[in-house]
C-alpha positions as CSV (number, residue, x, y, z in Angstrom):
1,M,50.1,59.4,109.8
2,A,52.2,61.7,107.7
3,G,50.5,60.7,104.4
4,E,47.1,61.5,105.9
5,T,48.0,64.8,107.4
6,G,49.8,66.3,104.5
7,G,53.1,66.3,106.4
8,A,56.4,64.7,105.5
9,T,56.4,62.0,102.8
10,R,58.6,58.9,102.6
11,K,59.9,56.7,99.9
12,V,57.3,54.0,99.6
13,G,58.8,50.9,98.0
14,L,57.4,47.9,96.1
15,D,58.1,45.7,99.1
16,D,56.0,48.0,101.3
17,V,53.1,47.7,98.9
18,M,53.4,43.9,98.5
19,H,53.5,43.4,102.3
20,D,50.6,45.7,103.1
21,E,47.8,43.5,104.5
22,E,45.0,45.9,103.4
23,I,46.3,45.9,99.8
24,R,46.7,42.1,99.8
25,T,43.1,41.7,101.1
26,Y,41.7,44.0,98.3
27,I,43.6,42.1,95.6
28,L,42.4,38.7,96.9
29,T,38.8,40.1,97.1
30,S,39.0,41.6,93.6
31,D,40.0,38.2,92.2
32,R,37.3,36.4,94.1
33,Y,34.6,38.7,92.8
34,L,35.9,38.3,89.2
35,G,35.8,34.6,89.7
36,A,32.2,34.8,90.7
37,I,31.3,36.4,87.4
38,G,33.4,34.1,85.2
39,F,36.6,36.0,84.6
40,T,40.1,34.6,84.4
41,E,42.5,34.9,87.3
42,H,43.4,38.4,88.3
43,G,44.9,37.6,91.7
44,L,48.4,37.6,93.2
45,R,49.9,35.6,90.4
46,H,48.7,38.1,87.7
47,V,49.5,41.3,89.6
48,G,52.9,39.9,90.7
49,L,53.8,39.0,87.1
50,V,52.7,42.3,85.7
51,S,54.6,44.1,88.5
52,R,57.8,42.3,87.7
53,N,57.5,42.8,83.9
54,A,56.6,46.4,84.1
55,R,59.6,47.1,86.4
56,R,61.9,45.0,84.2
57,I,60.8,46.7,80.9
58,L,61.9,50.1,82.2
59,L,65.1,48.8,83.8
60,E,66.2,47.1,80.6
61,L,65.4,50.3,78.6
62,G,67.7,52.2,80.9
63,H,65.2,54.1,83.0
64,P,66.2,55.0,86.6
65,E,65.6,52.4,89.3
66,R,63.0,54.5,91.1
67,E,61.0,55.1,87.9
68,A,61.0,51.3,87.3
69,E,59.9,50.7,90.9
70,L,56.9,53.0,90.4
71,A,56.0,50.9,87.4
72,G,56.2,47.8,89.6
73,I,54.0,49.4,92.2
74,A,51.4,50.4,89.5
75,G,51.6,46.8,88.2
76,Y,50.9,45.4,91.6
77,L,47.9,47.7,92.2
78,H,46.5,48.0,88.7
79,D,43.5,45.6,89.1
80,I,42.5,46.6,92.6
81,G,39.4,48.4,91.4
82,N,37.8,45.0,90.5
83,M,36.7,44.7,94.1
84,V,34.1,47.4,93.2
85,S,33.2,46.5,89.7
86,R,34.7,45.2,86.5
87,D,33.3,48.2,84.6
88,H,35.8,51.1,84.7
89,H,37.9,49.2,87.2
90,G,41.0,51.1,86.0
91,Q,39.6,54.4,87.1
92,T,38.1,53.1,90.3
93,G,41.4,51.4,91.1
94,A,43.2,54.7,90.5
95,V,41.1,56.3,93.2
96,I,41.6,53.4,95.6
97,A,45.4,53.4,95.0
98,W,45.6,57.1,95.6
99,N,44.0,56.6,99.0
100,L,46.3,53.7,99.8
101,L,49.5,55.4,98.7
102,R,48.5,58.6,100.5
103,R,47.9,56.6,103.7
104,M,51.4,55.1,103.3
105,G,53.0,58.5,102.9
106,M,54.1,58.4,99.2
107,D,55.3,61.6,97.6
108,P,52.4,63.3,95.8
109,E,54.2,63.5,92.5
110,E,55.1,59.8,92.6
111,T,51.5,59.0,93.6
112,A,50.3,60.9,90.6
113,R,52.4,58.9,88.3
114,V,51.2,55.6,89.7
115,V,47.5,56.5,89.7
116,A,47.7,57.8,86.2
117,A,49.1,54.5,85.0
118,I,46.4,52.5,86.8
119,G,43.7,54.8,85.4
120,N,45.0,54.4,81.9
121,H,45.7,50.6,81.6
122,E,42.4,49.5,80.0
123,E,41.9,49.5,76.3
124,E,38.4,51.2,76.4
125,Y,39.8,54.5,77.6
126,G,43.5,54.2,78.4
127,N,46.5,56.1,77.1
128,S,50.2,56.0,77.8
129,V,50.4,59.3,79.6
130,N,53.8,58.5,81.2
131,V,56.4,55.8,81.0
132,T,54.9,54.1,84.1
133,A,51.6,53.7,82.2
134,A,53.3,52.5,79.0
135,A,55.2,49.8,80.9
136,L,52.1,48.7,82.8
137,V,50.1,48.4,79.6
138,I,52.6,46.1,77.9
139,A,53.1,44.0,81.0
140,D,49.4,43.6,81.6
141,K,48.3,42.8,78.1
142,A,51.1,40.3,77.7
143,D,49.6,38.0,80.3
144,A,47.6,35.5,78.4
145,H,48.3,32.0,79.9
146,Y,46.7,28.7,80.7
147,K,47.2,29.2,84.4
148,R,44.7,32.0,84.4
149,V,41.8,29.8,83.4
150,R,39.7,28.8,86.4
151,N,37.2,26.6,84.5
152,R,38.4,23.0,84.6
153,E,35.7,21.7,82.2
154,V,37.3,22.0,78.8
155,A,34.1,21.1,77.1
156,T,32.4,24.2,78.5
157,F,35.2,26.7,77.6
158,D,34.1,30.0,75.9
159,I,36.6,31.6,73.5
160,H,38.4,33.5,76.3
161,D,39.0,30.4,78.3
162,R,40.0,28.5,75.2
163,V,42.5,31.1,74.0
164,N,44.1,31.6,77.4
165,Y,44.3,27.9,77.9
166,A,46.0,27.5,74.6
167,V,48.8,29.8,75.6
168,R,51.5,27.6,77.1
169,D,54.1,30.3,77.5
170,A,54.2,34.1,77.2
171,V,57.5,36.1,77.5
172,V,58.2,39.8,77.1
173,D,61.7,40.4,75.6
174,V,63.3,43.8,75.7
175,D,66.1,44.6,73.2
176,A,67.3,48.0,74.4
177,A,70.0,48.3,71.8
178,N,67.5,48.1,68.9
179,R,64.6,49.7,70.9
180,R,62.4,46.8,70.4
181,I,59.9,45.0,72.7
182,D,58.8,41.5,71.7
183,L,55.9,39.5,73.1
184,R,56.7,35.9,72.4
185,L,53.8,33.4,72.7
186,E,53.7,29.7,72.5
187,I,50.2,28.6,71.5
188,D,48.8,25.1,71.2
189,T,46.8,25.5,68.0
190,A,45.0,22.3,68.6
191,I,43.2,24.2,71.4
192,A,42.8,27.6,69.8
193,S,43.9,29.1,66.5
194,V,46.0,32.2,66.0
195,A,43.0,33.8,64.4
196,E,41.0,33.3,67.6
197,Y,43.8,34.9,69.6
198,F,43.5,38.0,67.4
199,E,39.7,37.9,67.7
200,I,39.9,38.7,71.4
201,F,43.3,40.3,71.9
202,L,43.9,42.5,68.8
203,V,42.8,45.7,70.5
204,R,45.1,44.9,73.4
205,M,48.0,44.3,71.0
206,M,47.4,47.7,69.3
207,M,47.4,49.3,72.7
208,S,50.7,47.6,73.5
209,R,52.2,48.9,70.2
210,R,51.2,52.4,71.1
211,A,52.7,52.0,74.6
212,A,56.0,50.7,73.1
213,N,56.0,53.7,70.7
214,F,55.7,56.0,73.8
215,L,58.8,54.3,75.1
216,D,60.5,55.0,71.7
217,C,60.4,51.3,70.8
218,E,58.9,49.0,68.2
219,F,56.5,46.4,69.4
220,A,56.4,42.9,67.8
221,L,54.1,39.9,68.5
222,N,55.6,36.5,67.8
223,I,53.5,33.4,67.9
224,N,55.2,30.0,67.8
225,D,58.4,31.6,66.6
226,R,56.8,33.5,63.7
227,R,56.2,37.3,63.7
228,V,52.5,38.0,63.2
229,L,52.4,41.7,64.2
């Protein structure tokens, strides 16, 4: 195959990635392994949403279609490293994605952009090294939602379950004219308080702010129609 031999490359699209059975298997396996150790959903719902939002952020900010598509590809592949381990899954996932995209024949420069984004999406060590990475960070960290909670026994929720379960809606708004990206959350404060949200997600919000700044935008967090960050 061209990608394996170093020959001609081809334009690998988001549809190619989403319909690749090997990739689908790895995403489903990653999510199953995380479920076994008590983590929230990281499967097709999560990566599909992150992919769509990462692509949309760049499109709405006026970036080229192909640049936005690479962000969508990074979003779809970003958690694939969880099939190896939760620890350093961004960096592990970058290596796995490199092999997959190389096998598919993606251009090396485009592959480099995608794997850099995947390798930099976690708050412990990530940085917005390119616009692909910045869009991925914002899209990924925005996904707190009750649908991600696997545990159905409310009485046994830990703080992560409770906060995610309290988020009834999460929307990323892009105001290109004013260079502003808003994360708008609707939280049921009878389930979890705004303070509890910040307790577990503050670092992620700070990372999102830095990512928005990389895109020459302001980042704002709005909870229940009030700006809190």
